[in-house]
C-alpha positions as CSV (number, residue, x, y, z in Angstrom):
1,M,235.7,145.5,78.8
2,E,237.6,145.2,75.5
3,E,237.1,147.3,72.4
4,F,235.6,144.4,70.5
5,Q,232.9,143.9,73.2
6,I,232.0,147.6,73.0
7,W,231.6,147.3,69.3
8,Q,229.5,144.2,69.7
9,I,227.1,146.0,72.1
10,W,227.0,149.0,69.9
11,S,226.2,146.8,66.9
12,S,223.4,145.1,68.8
13,N,222.0,148.5,69.9
14,R,222.0,149.6,66.2
15,I,219.5,146.8,65.5
16,G,217.2,148.1,68.2
17,S,217.7,151.6,67.0
18,G,216.6,150.6,63.5
19,L,213.5,149.0,64.8
20,I,212.7,152.1,66.9
21,G,213.2,154.2,63.7
22,I,210.8,152.0,61.7
23,G,208.2,152.1,64.5
24,T,208.6,155.9,64.8
25,I,208.1,156.4,61.0
26,L,205.0,154.1,61.1
27,G,203.5,155.9,64.0
28,V,204.0,159.3,62.3
29,W,202.5,157.9,59.1
30,L,199.5,156.6,61.0
31,A,199.0,160.0,62.8
32,M,199.1,161.7,59.4
33,R,196.6,159.3,57.9
34,I,194.3,159.9,60.9
35,A,194.7,163.7,60.4
36,L,193.8,163.4,56.7
37,N,190.8,161.2,57.5
38,T,189.7,163.7,60.2
39,R,189.9,166.5,57.7
40,N,188.1,164.7,54.9
41,N,185.3,163.2,57.0
42,P,182.1,165.3,56.7
43,E,181.0,164.1,60.1
44,T,184.1,165.3,61.9
45,N,183.3,167.4,65.0
46,L,185.3,169.2,67.7
47,L,185.8,166.1,69.8
48,T,187.1,164.1,66.9
49,K,189.6,166.9,66.0
50,I,190.8,167.0,69.7
51,I,191.3,163.3,69.9
52,S,193.1,163.1,66.5
53,S,195.3,166.0,67.6
54,A,196.1,164.3,70.9
55,F,197.0,161.1,69.1
56,G,199.3,163.0,66.8
57,L,201.0,164.8,69.7
58,V,201.5,161.5,71.6
59,V,203.1,159.9,68.6
60,L,205.4,162.9,68.2
61,A,206.3,162.7,71.9
62,F,207.2,159.1,71.4
63,A,209.3,160.1,68.4
64,W,211.1,162.7,70.7
65,V,211.9,160.0,73.3
66,N,212.9,157.4,70.6
67,T,215.3,159.7,68.8
68,T,216.9,160.9,72.0
69,T,217.4,157.2,73.0
70,I,219.1,156.5,69.7
71,A,221.4,159.5,70.1
72,N,222.3,158.2,73.6
73,T,223.3,154.8,72.3
74,W,225.9,156.4,70.1
75,I,227.1,158.5,73.0
76,A,227.2,155.5,75.4
77,A,229.6,153.7,72.9
78,S,231.7,156.8,72.6
79,R,231.9,157.1,76.4
80,S,232.8,153.4,76.8
81,L,235.6,153.7,74.2
82,S,236.8,156.9,75.8
83,E,236.9,155.3,79.2
84,L,238.8,152.3,77.8
85,K,241.4,154.6,76.3
86,A,241.7,156.6,79.6
87,S,242.4,153.3,81.4
88,G,245.5,152.9,79.4
89,A,244.3,150.3,76.9
90,E,245.2,150.8,73.3
91,I,242.2,151.4,71.0
92,S,242.0,151.3,67.2
93,S,242.1,154.4,65.0
94,T,238.5,153.6,64.1
95,A,237.6,153.9,67.7
96,D,239.4,157.2,67.9
97,G,237.6,158.4,64.8
98,Y,234.3,157.3,66.3
99,I,234.9,159.2,69.5
100,E,235.7,162.3,67.5
101,Y,232.7,161.9,65.2
102,V,230.2,161.6,68.1
103,G,231.9,164.5,69.7
104,T,230.6,164.0,73.3
105,T,230.5,161.5,76.1
106,D,227.7,163.3,77.9
107,A,224.2,162.0,77.6
108,V,221.6,164.2,75.9
109,T,218.1,165.0,76.9
110,S,216.8,166.0,73.5
111,P,217.2,164.6,70.0
112,L,219.7,165.9,67.4
113,P,218.6,169.0,65.4
114,L,217.6,167.0,62.3
115,A,215.3,164.8,64.4
116,I,213.8,167.9,66.0
117,A,213.1,169.3,62.5
118,F,211.4,166.0,61.5
119,I,209.2,166.1,64.6
120,V,208.3,169.8,64.2
121,V,207.5,169.4,60.5
122,S,205.5,166.3,61.1
123,G,203.6,168.1,63.8
124,L,202.8,171.0,61.5
125,I,201.5,168.5,58.9
126,I,199.4,166.6,61.4
127,L,197.9,169.7,63.1
128,G,197.5,171.6,59.8
129,Q,195.5,168.8,58.3
130,I,193.2,168.8,61.2
131,W,192.7,172.5,62.1
132,L,193.5,174.6,59.0
133,P,190.4,175.7,57.0
134,K,189.7,173.9,53.8
135,Q,190.2,175.8,50.6
136,N,187.5,175.3,48.0
């Protein structure tokens, strides 16, 4: 495989990553809306709170998987460029810089710290809206 092909695949994957990101944001927004509606509805009972919480946690689990997948697309490109260089092929200075920027060629099983912070804070907002007592 040539460097140009690796960049083409990486670029195509970035489109998918963008769509995954948009879907994740929309899912988290919906979970927050459901949490707010659960909090504000005077007819909310324990079952409603449990179901709303479960939905929010499922959305956050999807966010975890999605952000891990996005990180691994960057790592896969870095690995492919590293393997191309190791095979004796000449790669561009941009490719060298990219390999250095990504910093690893080993797949990850969890998102980057910023994505984890987003998921944790979103979870606190969702569960806080549902379970924390209302202040009058």
